[in-house]
LOMARZA-807639 format. One record per atom (N, C-alpha, C): residue number from 1; atom name; x, y, z. Coordinates in Angstrom, 2 decimals, decimal comma. Example, Ala and Ser with C-alpha at 12.3 -4.5 7.8 and 13.67 -1.06 7.14 Angstrom:
R  num  atome       c1       c2       c3
R    1      N    13,19    -5,69     7,80
R    1     CA    12,30    -4,50     7,80
R    1      C    13,20    -3,30     7,80
R    2      N    12,85    -2,25     7,08
R    2     CA    13,67    -1,06     7,14
R    2      C    12,90     0,03     7,87
# end
This chain:
R  num  atome       c1       c2       c3
R    1      N    84,64    74,37   -54,07
R    1     CA    83,60    73,84   -53,25
R    1      C    82,36    74,83   -53,53
R    2      N    81,28    74,28   -53,84
R    2     CA    80,04    75,09   -53,92
R    2      C    79,28    75,18   -52,65
R    3      N    78,87    76,37   -52,27
R    3     CA    78,15    76,71   -51,10
R    3      C    76,61    76,36   -51,26
R    4      N    75,90    76,19   -50,19
R    4     CA    74,58    75,99   -50,29
R    4      C    73,74    77,28   -49,95
R    5      N    72,75    77,71   -50,77
R    5     CA    72,14    78,90   -50,43
R    5      C    70,86    78,71   -49,58
R    6      N    70,64    79,37   -48,76
R    6     CA    69,21    79,39   -48,18
R    6      C    68,61    80,76   -48,11
R    7      N    67,31    80,89   -48,29
R    7     CA    66,59    82,08   -48,42
R    7      C    65,62    82,28   -47,38
R    8      N    65,52    83,49   -46,74
R    8     CA    64,39    83,73   -45,97
R    8      C    62,99    84,00   -46,71
R    9      N    61,92    83,77   -45,94
R    9     CA    60,70    83,93   -46,60
R    9      C    60,57    85,34   -47,07
R   10      N    61,09    86,30   -46,21
R   10     CA    60,93    87,61   -46,78
R   10      C    61,83    87,97   -48,11
R   11      N    62,93    87,24   -48,32
R   11     CA    63,78    87,51   -49,47
R   11      C    63,11    86,85   -50,59
R   12      N    62,32    85,80   -50,44
R   12     CA    61,65    85,22   -51,43
R   12      C    60,32    86,08   -51,90
R   13      N    59,81    86,62   -50,93
R   13     CA    58,54    87,43   -51,31
R   13      C    59,09    88,73   -51,94
R   14      N    60,02    89,33   -51,49
R   14     CA    60,66    90,59   -52,18
R   14      C    61,06    90,13   -53,51
R   15      N    61,62    89,14   -53,76
R   15     CA    62,12    88,77   -55,13
R   15      C    60,87    88,64   -56,02
R   16      N    59,97    87,94   -55,63
R   16     CA    58,64    87,76   -56,38
R   16      C    57,97    89,12   -56,75
R   17      N    57,98    89,92   -55,68
R   17     CA    57,43    91,26   -55,87
R   17      C    58,16    92,10   -56,96
R   18      N    59,50    91,99   -56,89
R   18     CA    60,37    92,72   -57,88
R   18      C    60,17    92,20   -59,24
R   19      N    60,09    90,81   -59,36
R   19     CA    59,84    90,28   -60,66
R   19      C    58,51    90,78   -61,29
R   20      N    57,54    90,65   -60,50
R   20     CA    56,05    91,19   -60,87
R   20      C    56,21    92,67   -61,39
R   21      N    56,88    93,58   -60,64
R   21     CA    56,90    94,79   -60,89
R   21      C    57,61    95,03   -62,17
R   22      N    58,76    94,42   -62,42
R   22     CA    59,42    94,55   -63,67
R   22      C    58,60    94,21   -64,79
R   23      N    57,81    93,08   -64,71
R   23     CA    57,06    92,49   -65,68
R   23      C    55,87    93,47   -66,04
R   24      N    55,36    94,13   -65,13
R   24     CA    54,38    95,13   -65,37
R   24      C    54,87    96,32   -66,10
R   25      N    56,24    96,81   -65,79
R   25     CA    56,83    97,79   -66,64
R   25      C    57,03    97,37   -67,96
R   26      N    57,40    96,21   -68,52
R   26     CA    57,50    95,73   -69,81
R   26      C    57,58    94,36   -69,91
R   27      N    56,66    93,71   -70,69
R   27     CA    56,63    92,33   -70,78
R   27      C    58,01    91,59   -71,18
R   28      N    58,41    90,62   -70,39
R   28     CA    59,60    90,00   -70,44
R   28      C    60,73    90,45   -69,48
R   29      N    60,45    91,80   -69,10
R   29     CA    61,58    92,27   -68,11
R   29      C    61,52    91,69   -66,73
R   30      N    60,40    91,02   -66,48
R   30     CA    60,46    90,08   -65,17
R   30      C    61,41    88,93   -65,35
R   31      N    61,32    88,23   -66,41
R   31     CA    62,09    87,09   -66,85
R   31      C    63,57    87,59   -66,84
R   32      N    63,83    88,71   -67,47
R   32     CA    65,26    89,18   -67,46
R   32      C    65,89    89,48   -66,11
R   33      N    64,91    89,85   -65,21
R   33     CA    65,32    90,29   -63,89
R   33      C    65,78    88,90   -63,14
R   34      N    64,86    87,86   -63,27
R   34     CA    65,11    86,70   -62,78
R   34      C    66,34    86,04   -63,29
R   35      N    66,52    86,03   -64,56
R   35     CA    67,85    85,64   -65,14
R   35      C    69,02    86,32   -64,57
R   36      N    69,03    87,58   -64,42
R   36     CA    70,15    88,23   -63,74
R   36      C    70,38    87,88   -62,34
R   37      N    69,15    87,63   -61,54
R   37     CA    69,19    87,11   -60,13
R   37      C    69,91    85,84   -60,22
R   38      N    69,53    84,83   -61,01
R   38     CA    70,05    83,39   -61,05
R   38      C    71,55    83,50   -61,25
R   39      N    72,03    84,26   -62,28
R   39     CA    73,54    84,48   -62,61
R   39      C    74,16    84,77   -61,24
R   40      N    73,70    85,75   -60,62
R   40     CA    74,54    86,19   -59,38
R   40      C    74,41    85,11   -58,29
R   41      N    73,33    84,48   -58,18
R   41     CA    73,23    83,40   -57,23
R   41      C    74,29    82,32   -57,52
R   42      N    74,31    81,87   -58,76
R   42     CA    75,38    80,87   -59,28
R   42      C    76,82    81,35   -58,81
R   43      N    76,97    82,59   -59,05
R   43     CA    78,28    83,07   -58,54
R   43      C    78,56    83,06   -57,18
R   44      N    77,40    83,47   -56,39
R   44     CA    77,71    83,41   -54,90
R   44      C    77,83    81,83   -54,42
R   45      N    77,21    80,92   -55,07
R   45     CA    77,35    79,46   -54,64
R   45      C    78,97    79,07   -54,75
R   46      N    79,64    79,73   -55,83
R   46     CA    81,04    79,34   -56,11
R   46      C    81,83    80,17   -55,31
R   47      N    81,59    81,38   -55,14
R   47     CA    82,63    82,36   -54,42
R   47      C    82,04    83,47   -53,56
R   48      N    81,51    83,02   -52,41
R   48     CA    80,66    84,05   -51,62
R   48      C    81,47    85,07   -51,03
R   49      N    82,84    84,77   -50,94
R   49     CA    83,64    85,86   -50,28
R   49      C    84,17    86,78   -51,36
R   50      N    83,79    86,60   -52,62
R   50     CA    84,21    87,63   -53,56
R   50      C    83,60    89,04   -53,31
R   51      N    82,54    89,24   -52,75
R   51     CA    81,84    90,42   -52,62
R   51      C    82,17    90,91   -51,26
R   52      N    82,31    92,19   -51,25
R   52     CA    82,67    92,87   -49,88
R   52      C    81,56    93,12   -48,86
R   53      N    82,19    93,18   -47,58
R   53     CA    81,05    93,56   -46,51
R   53      C    80,75    94,91   -46,72
R   54      N    79,42    95,12   -46,38
R   54     CA    78,81    96,48   -46,52
R   54      C    78,45    96,91   -45,02
R   55      N    78,39    95,98   -44,15
R   55     CA    78,25    96,09   -42,68
R   55      C    78,90    94,82   -42,18
R   56      N    79,36    94,86   -41,01
R   56     CA    79,97    93,68   -40,39
R   56      C    79,23    92,36   -40,61
R   57      N    79,93    91,41   -41,30
R   57     CA    79,22    90,15   -41,49
R   57      C    78,19    90,06   -42,52
R   58      N    77,84    91,11   -43,19
R   58     CA    76,89    91,27   -44,23
R   58      C    77,52    91,57   -45,39
R   59      N    77,29    90,98   -46,67
R   59     CA    77,87    91,16   -47,97
R   59      C    76,74    91,60   -48,81
R   60      N    77,10    92,27   -49,97
R   60     CA    76,07    92,52   -51,00
R   60      C    76,63    92,36   -52,35
R   61      N    75,82    91,88   -53,03
R   61     CA    76,20    91,58   -54,64
R   61      C    75,10    92,33   -55,40
R   62      N    75,50    93,28   -56,40
R   62     CA    74,75    93,97   -57,23
R   62      C    74,10    93,11   -58,46
R   63      N    73,12    93,21   -58,84
R   63     CA    72,59    92,60   -60,08
R   63      C    72,95    93,46   -61,28
R   64      N    73,41    92,86   -62,37
R   64     CA    73,74    93,58   -63,68
R   64      C    72,47    94,14   -64,25
R   65      N    72,48    95,26   -64,70
R   65     CA    71,38    96,02   -65,45
R   65      C    70,28    96,51   -64,53
R   66      N    70,09    95,92   -63,25
R   66     CA    68,88    96,15   -62,51
R   66      C    69,44    96,77   -61,17
R   67      N    68,67    97,89   -60,68
R   67     CA    69,11    98,64   -59,33
R   67      C    68,73    97,76   -58,40
R   68      N    69,27    96,52   -58,12
R   68     CA    68,78    95,54   -57,02
R   68      C    70,10    94,91   -56,54
R   69      N    70,16    94,88   -55,18
R   69     CA    71,16    94,30   -54,44
R   69      C    70,79    93,00   -53,66
R   70      N    71,54    92,05   -53,57
R   70     CA    71,39    90,89   -52,69
R   70      C    72,33    91,06   -51,54
R   71      N    71,76    90,92   -50,38
R   71     CA    72,33    90,97   -49,07
R   71      C    72,50    89,59   -48,61
R   72      N    73,62    89,32   -48,12
R   72     CA    73,74    87,90   -47,50
R   72      C    74,98    87,72   -46,41
R   73      N    74,87    86,75   -45,82
R   73     CA    75,85    86,26   -44,85
R   73      C    76,41    84,98   -45,31
R   74      N    77,67    84,74   -44,84
R   74     CA    78,35    83,53   -45,08
R   74      C    78,50    82,68   -43,97
# end
């Protein structure tokens, strides 16, 4: 069963800011950041309980290659 993801306005804003920052560091890096984000989001849709809790009821998944984590609740 695939889960449905919902994003807060803050999360969307911060993701956009991170993408812009990476793109300023090196052309194309922002797109790579978003690809890594999308990969992890697809994994979360399929298995949100795969990642451990970092504080009660809050879980975190790290992005490959980027020092960026997604915090979420199920």
